N, C-alpha and C positions, 0 to 999 in steps of 0.2 A: 968113551970111558971118562967118567967124572971122578977126578981125584981130589980136588980141593973141597974141603967140607963146607957145607952151608951152616951158618950160625942160626940156631933156633932160640929165640927169646921166648921163654916158656914158664908157665906155672901149671901144676896138675889140676886143671879144670876142664869142663867139657870142650870149651873152645881151644884150649891148649892141646887136648887129646886129639882133636881133629888132625893137627899137623904132625904130632909125634907118630900117630898111626900111619899117616900118609908117607912120611919119610921112611918108616920101617917097611911098609908095603912096597915102596918103590926102590928100596935098597940103595938109597942115596946117602952118601957120607954126610954126617952132620955132627956138630958139636953143640952142646946145650949151654945157654946162659940163663940161669934161673932168675926170674923176675918175681920177687916175693910181693904180691899185690897187697897182702895183709900188712906189710911193713912199709908200703908206700914207694917201693922201688920203681913202679911204673911212672913216677914223676921225675926220675933222674934225667937231667938234660942229655946225658949220653944215650939213654934209651929213646928219648924223644926224637933224636936224629933219625931213628929207624921207624918209629911209630908215633907220629905227631898227635894222634888222638889219645895218647897215654893209656893204651890198652894193649895187652898181649893177647894172642901171639903175634910175633913179627918174625921175619927172616932177613938175613943178609946173605946174598949169594955173590961171592967174589967172581964167579964166572957166569954173569948174567947175559942178557941178549947182546950180540955182537962182541962177546968177550969182555964186556964192561960190567963192573960191580953194580948191584941193584939191591935196594931195600924194599920190602913189601910188607904192608900191614893189611889188616882185615883177613880173617881166616878163609873166607870164600875166595878172595882174590889170590891168596897164597895157594890154595888147592888147585885152582885153575892153572896158575903158573907152573906148579910142580908137575901137574899132569902133562902139560905141553912139553915141559923140559925132558921128562923121562919117556914120553910117547906112549904112556899106558893109562888105563883107568878113566878114559874119556870116550869110550865107545869106538865104533869103527867107521864113522862118517858123520856128516853134518846132522842128520836126523837124530843120531844117538847123542851128539853133543848138545842139541837143543833139549832133549829129554833130561840129560844130566844137569844142564844149566837151570832148567825150570825147577827141578827138585832141590838143587843147591840153593836157589833163591827162596824157595819155600821154607827151607830150614833157616836161612839167614834172616828173612823177614817175618817168619811166623813162629815156627817151633822154638827156635832159640830164645827170642825175646819173651814169648809167652811162658815157656817152661822156666826161664830165669825169674820172671815175676812170680810164678807159682812158688818156686823155691823161696823167694824172698818173703812173701807174705805168709806162707805156711810154716816156714822153719825159722827164719831169722827175725822178722819184725816182732813177733810176740815175745822174743827174749831180749829185745833191745831195752835201753834205759833212756826214757821210760818205755814200757811195752807198747806196741802198736798191734793189737789184736783186732783185726778189721774183718768181720764176717763177709761184707760185700766184696772186698778185694780177694779174699780167699776163694769165694765162690766164683767170682769173675774169672780168675786165672785157672783155677782147677777145671772149670767147665770148658774153657777154651782149649786147654791142653787135651782134654778128653775128645773134643771135636776134632782136633788135628790128628790125634792118634786113630780116630775113626777113619779119617781120610787116608791115612797111611795104611791101615789094615785093608781097606778096600782096594787100594792100589796093589798091595802085595798079594791079594787074592788072585790077581790077574798076571802078575809078573814075579819072577824069581828074586829080582833085586829092584830097588826103587826106580831105576831108570830103564829097566828092561831085563833082558836075559844075561846081563853082564854086570859084574861088580865094578863100582866106579867111585869117584870122589864124592858123589852124592850120598852113597852109603856111609862113607867115612865121615861125612859132615853130620848126618842125622843120628847115627848110632850112639855117639857119646852122650847126647841129650836124652835119647829114648831109653838108653840103658839105666837111667835114673828114674824110671817111671814110678817106683815105689815112693820116693821122696816127694814126688809131685802128686801123691795120693790118687794114683790111677789104678786100674785093674786091667789085666790081660785076659780075664775069663771070657770076655765076649770079643776078643781080638786074637784069634788063633794064628792068623797069618803074620801078624806083627810079632807074636811070641816066637814063631818058627824062625823068622828073620833075625830077631835079636839073638837067639841061641846060635844060629849059624855064623853070624858075624863074630860073636864072642869067642867062637872056637878057633878062629884064625890066629896062628902064632904071632903074626905081625901086629894084629890088634891087641893081643895080650901084652906084647912088649911095649907098644906105644902107650897103652893104658897104665902100665906099671911104672913108666918113667917118672921118677920123683915122687912116687906115691908116699914115701916115708916123710915127705915134707908137708903133706896136707895136715891142716889143723881144723879144729871144730870152731868155725867162725861164729856159730850160733852162741858160743859162750866166751868168745874173745872180744871183749869190749873195745880194746884198742884197735883191733882190726876192723871192727864195725864202724868206728869213727872215721877211719880212713876210707873204707869201701862205700859206706852209706851216708857219711856225714856231709858230703858236698864240699870237701876241702880240696885245696890245691888244684882248682880249675875243673873239678868234676861236675 
């Protein structure tokens, strides 16, 4: 029985949603400390003690390994830790864990960065001051995200979930980014298996709760010049 809440350092973004969804799915007690990345709160020295790369999400678990407190940053590492802690969503053996890890790394190294760049060049850069409307960058990242969704659709043609016949932290990692496919200027018309999986994950109550966490705090960064300067201006060590 886990009684002491985990502290989640969070802002409602795809990477933040991964962890809020996981905590809801795992029924682990947690408390939220919002880190407003548009206001520069990720550079607060108190937060950097938990996340030295000045990026959220991060967690602080007062009941870490051997009963000692632990801070963890990087969403993939957090998901792995939480799955081990609760004993669920990591499959039933080593082969399952390998499958989970490879798709988790696929998201961390591929889909997340590429979809993030697609969002930046398609949505934010053209509205910056001065505007940066770059057709090459738009095509580059739009096309790479399309390729990755093709990989995912083919996988889901063979398996119920991304790592196999079981729901896992790999699904929790991929869904937040894939759910934003429209903003990445993608289509699901030729990806029926991806569309089926997206709808199935979206219907889970824990996913809905995790996605809704702090939703009222989201702002339109595409039109927020001050937030753009903090997020994209290379200030304060970024």
